C-alpha positions as a Markdown table, in Angstrom:
| # | Residue | x | y | z |
|---|---|---|---|---|
| 1 | Unk | -59.3 | -101.1 | -167.5 |
| 2 | Unk | -56.9 | -98.6 | -165.8 |
| 3 | Unk | -58.7 | -95.7 | -167.5 |
| 4 | Unk | -62.1 | -97.0 | -166.3 |
| 5 | Unk | -60.8 | -97.3 | -162.7 |
| 6 | Unk | -59.4 | -93.8 | -162.9 |
| 7 | Unk | -62.8 | -92.6 | -164.2 |
| 8 | Unk | -64.6 | -94.2 | -161.2 |
| 9 | Unk | -62.1 | -92.7 | -158.8 |
| 10 | Unk | -62.7 | -89.2 | -160.2 |
| 11 | Unk | -66.4 | -89.8 | -160.2 |
| 12 | Unk | -66.4 | -90.7 | -156.5 |
| 13 | Unk | -64.4 | -87.6 | -155.7 |
| 14 | Unk | -66.8 | -85.4 | -157.6 |
| 15 | Unk | -69.8 | -87.0 | -156.0 |
| 16 | Unk | -68.3 | -86.5 | -152.5 |
| 17 | Unk | -67.5 | -82.9 | -153.3 |
| 18 | Unk | -71.1 | -82.3 | -154.6 |
| 19 | Unk | -72.5 | -83.9 | -151.4 |
| 20 | Unk | -70.3 | -81.7 | -149.2 |
| 21 | Unk | -71.8 | -78.6 | -151.0 |
| 22 | Unk | -75.4 | -79.8 | -150.7 |
| 23 | Unk | -77.4 | -77.4 | -148.5 |
| 24 | Unk | -80.6 | -78.5 | -146.8 |
| 25 | Unk | -82.4 | -77.3 | -143.8 |
| 26 | Unk | -83.0 | -73.9 | -142.1 |
| 27 | Unk | -80.1 | -71.4 | -142.2 |
| 28 | Unk | -77.6 | -71.5 | -139.4 |
| 29 | Unk | -78.5 | -68.9 | -136.8 |
| 30 | Unk | -82.1 | -68.8 | -137.7 |
| 31 | Unk | -84.9 | -69.5 | -135.2 |
| 32 | Unk | -86.0 | -73.1 | -135.5 |
| 33 | Unk | -89.2 | -73.3 | -137.5 |
| 34 | Unk | -92.4 | -75.0 | -136.3 |
| 35 | Unk | -92.3 | -78.7 | -136.9 |
| 36 | Unk | -95.6 | -80.4 | -136.3 |
| 37 | Unk | -95.2 | -84.2 | -136.6 |
| 38 | Unk | -97.2 | -87.2 | -135.6 |
| 39 | Unk | -95.1 | -88.8 | -132.8 |
| 40 | Unk | -95.3 | -92.6 | -132.9 |
| 41 | Unk | -92.7 | -93.8 | -130.4 |
| 42 | Unk | -91.4 | -90.7 | -128.5 |
| 43 | Unk | -92.2 | -88.7 | -125.4 |
| 44 | Unk | -95.6 | -87.7 | -127.0 |
| 45 | Unk | -96.5 | -91.0 | -128.7 |
| 46 | Unk | -99.8 | -91.1 | -130.4 |
| 47 | Unk | -100.1 | -87.3 | -130.6 |
| 48 | Unk | -99.5 | -84.5 | -133.1 |
| 49 | Unk | -96.8 | -82.3 | -131.6 |
| 50 | Unk | -94.7 | -79.3 | -132.5 |
| 51 | Unk | -91.4 | -80.6 | -131.2 |
| 52 | Unk | -89.5 | -77.3 | -131.3 |
| 53 | Unk | -92.2 | -75.7 | -129.1 |
| 54 | Unk | -92.2 | -78.8 | -126.8 |
| 55 | Unk | -88.4 | -78.8 | -126.5 |
| 56 | Unk | -88.4 | -75.1 | -125.5 |
| 57 | Unk | -84.8 | -74.5 | -126.6 |
| 58 | Unk | -83.3 | -77.7 | -125.3 |
| 59 | Unk | -80.6 | -79.2 | -127.5 |
| 60 | Unk | -82.2 | -81.4 | -130.2 |
| 61 | Unk | -81.1 | -83.0 | -133.4 |
| 62 | Unk | -83.9 | -83.2 | -136.0 |
| 63 | Unk | -83.2 | -85.9 | -138.6 |
| 64 | Unk | -85.6 | -85.6 | -141.5 |
| 65 | Unk | -85.4 | -88.6 | -143.9 |
| 66 | Unk | -87.1 | -89.6 | -147.0 |
| 67 | Unk | -89.0 | -92.8 | -146.4 |
| 68 | Unk | -88.2 | -94.2 | -149.9 |
| 69 | Unk | -84.5 | -93.9 | -149.1 |
| 70 | Unk | -84.7 | -95.7 | -145.7 |
| 71 | Unk | -81.9 | -98.2 | -145.5 |
| 72 | Unk | -79.7 | -100.2 | -143.0 |
| 73 | Unk | -77.0 | -97.6 | -143.2 |
| 74 | Unk | -79.6 | -94.9 | -142.1 |
| 75 | Unk | -80.7 | -97.2 | -139.3 |
| 76 | Unk | -77.1 | -97.6 | -138.1 |
| 77 | Unk | -76.7 | -93.8 | -138.3 |
| 78 | Unk | -79.7 | -93.2 | -136.1 |
| 79 | Unk | -78.7 | -95.9 | -133.7 |
| 80 | Unk | -75.2 | -94.5 | -133.3 |
| 81 | Unk | -76.6 | -90.9 | -132.9 |
| 82 | Unk | -79.1 | -92.2 | -130.3 |
| 83 | Unk | -76.3 | -94.0 | -128.4 |
| 84 | Unk | -74.1 | -90.9 | -128.4 |
| 85 | Unk | -76.9 | -88.6 | -127.2 |
| 86 | Unk | -77.9 | -91.1 | -124.5 |
| 87 | Unk | -74.3 | -91.4 | -123.2 |
| 88 | Unk | -74.0 | -87.6 | -123.1 |
| 89 | Unk | -76.9 | -87.6 | -120.6 |
| 90 | Unk | -77.6 | -83.8 | -120.8 |
| 91 | Unk | -81.2 | -83.8 | -121.9 |
| 92 | Unk | -80.5 | -83.7 | -125.6 |
| 93 | Unk | -82.9 | -85.6 | -127.8 |
| 94 | Unk | -83.2 | -86.8 | -131.4 |
| 95 | Unk | -86.4 | -86.4 | -133.4 |
| 96 | Unk | -86.4 | -88.6 | -136.5 |
| 97 | Unk | -89.0 | -87.4 | -139.0 |
| 98 | Unk | -90.1 | -89.7 | -141.8 |
| 99 | Unk | -91.1 | -87.8 | -144.9 |
| 100 | Unk | -93.6 | -90.1 | -146.6 |
| 101 | Unk | -96.7 | -90.1 | -148.8 |
| 102 | Unk | -98.0 | -93.2 | -147.1 |
| 103 | Unk | -98.8 | -92.1 | -143.6 |
| 104 | Unk | -100.7 | -95.3 | -142.5 |
| 105 | Unk | -97.9 | -97.6 | -143.6 |
| 106 | Unk | -95.3 | -95.4 | -141.8 |
| 107 | Unk | -97.5 | -95.3 | -138.7 |
| 108 | Unk | -97.6 | -99.1 | -138.7 |
| 109 | Unk | -93.8 | -99.5 | -139.4 |
| 110 | Unk | -92.3 | -97.1 | -136.9 |
| 111 | Unk | -93.1 | -99.2 | -133.7 |
| 112 | Unk | -91.4 | -102.2 | -135.4 |
| 113 | Unk | -88.4 | -100.1 | -136.1 |
| 114 | Unk | -88.3 | -98.9 | -132.5 |
| 115 | Unk | -88.6 | -102.5 | -131.2 |
| 116 | Unk | -85.7 | -103.5 | -133.5 |
| 117 | Unk | -83.4 | -100.5 | -132.9 |
| 118 | Unk | -84.3 | -99.9 | -129.2 |
| 119 | Unk | -83.8 | -96.2 | -129.2 |
| 120 | Unk | -83.5 | -94.5 | -125.8 |
| 121 | Unk | -83.2 | -90.8 | -126.7 |
| 122 | Unk | -84.9 | -90.8 | -130.1 |
| 123 | Unk | -88.5 | -90.2 | -131.1 |
| 124 | Unk | -89.7 | -91.8 | -134.4 |
| 125 | Unk | -92.2 | -89.5 | -136.0 |
| 126 | Unk | -93.6 | -88.7 | -139.4 |
| 127 | Unk | -94.6 | -85.4 | -141.0 |
| 128 | Unk | -98.4 | -85.5 | -141.6 |
| 129 | Unk | -98.2 | -83.1 | -144.5 |
| 130 | Unk | -100.6 | -82.8 | -147.4 |
| 131 | Unk | -100.0 | -86.2 | -149.1 |
| 132 | Unk | -96.5 | -85.8 | -150.4 |
| 133 | Unk | -93.1 | -86.5 | -148.9 |
| 134 | Unk | -91.6 | -83.0 | -149.5 |
| 135 | Unk | -91.6 | -82.1 | -145.9 |
| 136 | Unk | -92.4 | -78.8 | -144.2 |
| 137 | Unk | -91.7 | -75.8 | -146.4 |
| 138 | Unk | -90.2 | -73.7 | -143.6 |
| 139 | Unk | -87.5 | -76.3 | -143.2 |
| 140 | Unk | -86.1 | -75.6 | -146.7 |
| 141 | Unk | -85.2 | -79.3 | -147.4 |
| 142 | Unk | -83.2 | -80.0 | -150.5 |
| 143 | Unk | -84.9 | -82.8 | -152.6 |
| 144 | Unk | -81.5 | -84.2 | -153.5 |
| 145 | Unk | -80.8 | -84.9 | -149.8 |
| 146 | Unk | -82.1 | -88.3 | -148.6 |
| 147 | Unk | -81.4 | -87.2 | -145.0 |
| 148 | Unk | -81.1 | -83.7 | -143.4 |
| 149 | Unk | -79.9 | -83.4 | -139.8 |
| 150 | Unk | -80.4 | -80.1 | -138.1 |
| 151 | Unk | -78.8 | -79.3 | -134.7 |
| 152 | Unk | -80.8 | -76.9 | -132.5 |
| 153 | Unk | -80.0 | -75.3 | -129.2 |
| 154 | Unk | -81.6 | -72.4 | -127.4 |
| 155 | Unk | -84.2 | -72.1 | -130.2 |
| 156 | Unk | -81.7 | -71.5 | -132.9 |
| 157 | Unk | -80.3 | -73.7 | -135.7 |
| 158 | Unk | -76.6 | -74.2 | -134.8 |
| 159 | Unk | -75.6 | -76.7 | -137.5 |
| 160 | Unk | -77.1 | -78.6 | -140.5 |
| 161 | Unk | -75.9 | -81.6 | -142.4 |
| 162 | Unk | -77.3 | -82.9 | -145.8 |
| 163 | Unk | -76.6 | -86.4 | -147.0 |
| 164 | Unk | -77.2 | -88.1 | -150.3 |
| 165 | Unk | -76.0 | -91.3 | -148.5 |
| 166 | Unk | -74.7 | -91.9 | -145.0 |
| 167 | Unk | -73.8 | -94.3 | -142.3 |
| 168 | Unk | -72.7 | -94.4 | -138.7 |
| 169 | Unk | -69.3 | -92.8 | -139.6 |
| 170 | Unk | -71.2 | -89.5 | -140.2 |
| 171 | Unk | -72.4 | -89.3 | -136.6 |
| 172 | Unk | -69.2 | -87.8 | -134.9 |
| 173 | Unk | -69.6 | -84.5 | -136.9 |
| 174 | Unk | -73.2 | -84.2 | -135.8 |
| 175 | Unk | -72.4 | -85.0 | -132.2 |
| 176 | Unk | -69.5 | -82.6 | -132.2 |
| 177 | Unk | -71.9 | -79.9 | -133.4 |
| 178 | Unk | -74.4 | -80.9 | -130.7 |
| 179 | Unk | -71.7 | -80.7 | -128.0 |
| 180 | Unk | -70.6 | -77.2 | -129.2 |
| 181 | Unk | -74.2 | -76.0 | -129.3 |
| 182 | Unk | -74.7 | -77.0 | -125.6 |
| 183 | Unk | -71.8 | -74.8 | -124.4 |
């Protein structure tokens, strides 16, 4: 039994190390790529919009998540991020992008998620790609990451975070990167 517990401990350390090395999203320092999404609950609800073009360099956190991995811990992560950005009150915004093969189901679900989570500084959107959930090619998403968070300021990628799993305890690192980007 002791050997088994030691094995589980080593496995969890190895998985954490592998997750820390996971790269997903545009390179830091690169210009933010176009990201045309269908906005369901945000400032442009009901329209297709290229959020990076609309934000015109304003501080933004793009959270691209795989619909099939959506979970309560992800919801807590988004809610905590929304609360932090709202309290900051400097015009920053969060754009959550569902990567899904079932656009109609997602379009129907996102208003219910908004009603439940009551976001103030977060748009719930989906990527209206070509029928798969891979996401926009220019965003260089790693298919092993269930969530990729990309911090953008002044039109440039300033930080990126890739998660196999996450929860609200992962928000402080993203928020710290957002604050640093705004300086």
